[in-house]
N, C-alpha and C positions, 0 to 999 in steps of 0.2 A: 265192498270186501276190502278194496286196495286201501281205503280210508282207515278202516279198522287196523289194517296191517301197519300202515304208517304210524297210527298213534300207538300201537303197542311197541314199535320199534323204538320210537321217540321216548316212551315212558322207560323202556329197558335201558337205553342210553344215559337218561337222567339218574335212573337208580345206581347204573354203574359208576357214573360221576360223583354221585353223593357219597358213594362207600369209599371212594378213593380219596376223599378229602383229607384224611388223615395219614396217608400213605406219602412216602418219600416222592421227589420230584420225578424220579425216573420211574417208579412204579405208577405215578399219577399219569404220566405221559402215555406208558403202555397201556393202561386201563382205557384211557380216553382213544387212543387209536383202535384198540380192539372193539369197543363200542361202535366206533364211527365205521369200521370194517365191517361188522355184523349188520348195522342199519345199512349200510350201501349195498353190500351183496344180497341182502333179504329182499330190498326193494327192487334192485336191477334185476335179479332172477325171477322175481314175482312170486315168492314162496308165500304160501298161505302159513297162517299162524301154526296150523298141525304139521305141516311140512317142514317149517322151520324148526320146530320142536323135535322132529325126528333127525334132521340133517345136522344142526350144529354140535350135537354131543359126538357124532361120528367124525365130523370135520376136526373138532378139537382134539380127539384122540390120535386122529392121524396126524395133524401138526405136532403133538407133544412128542409122538414116536420118531417122527422125522426129524424133529429138533434134537431129541435124545442120540439119535443115529449120527447126526451131524457133528454134535459134540464128542461123541465117541471116535469118529472119525479124525477129527482135529487132533486127537491125542496120539494117533499113529505116527511113529517116527518116519522119517524119509527111507529108512531100510524096509519098511512095511508098504510102500507106497502103493503096491499090487493089491492090498486088500480093499473089498468093497466097503461103500459108506452105509450101505443098508437101507438107503432110501427106496430102491425098487422092491426090496422084500416087504417093507413096511406097507408101502401103496398097494402091493399085490395082495396083501393079507386082509385088506379091506373090500377087495372087489365084490365079494357077496353082499356085504352091508350096503354098499353104495347102489348095487344093482336093485335093492329092495326098496331104495328111496324112488 
């Protein structure tokens, strides 16, 4: 089963790298890093293909929302330094989804 998972992860990484061939250098680097991150975490955690299929969409949505909250927080001026960044709220809103995994 681990061998199949490794093969699937390697194929996914190659596909991601193939699609990013026409992207700019920054986008190419980002895509490669994401593919490597997914492959590494999938193997290290020992996710089955079914578990990975359920896990990564939730993980990506949390990451996107946290990133958006961070960008919004960066726009807050020094006079609004007491405003929360929103990271806690984003993570807490996915507790039920994570518990299902």
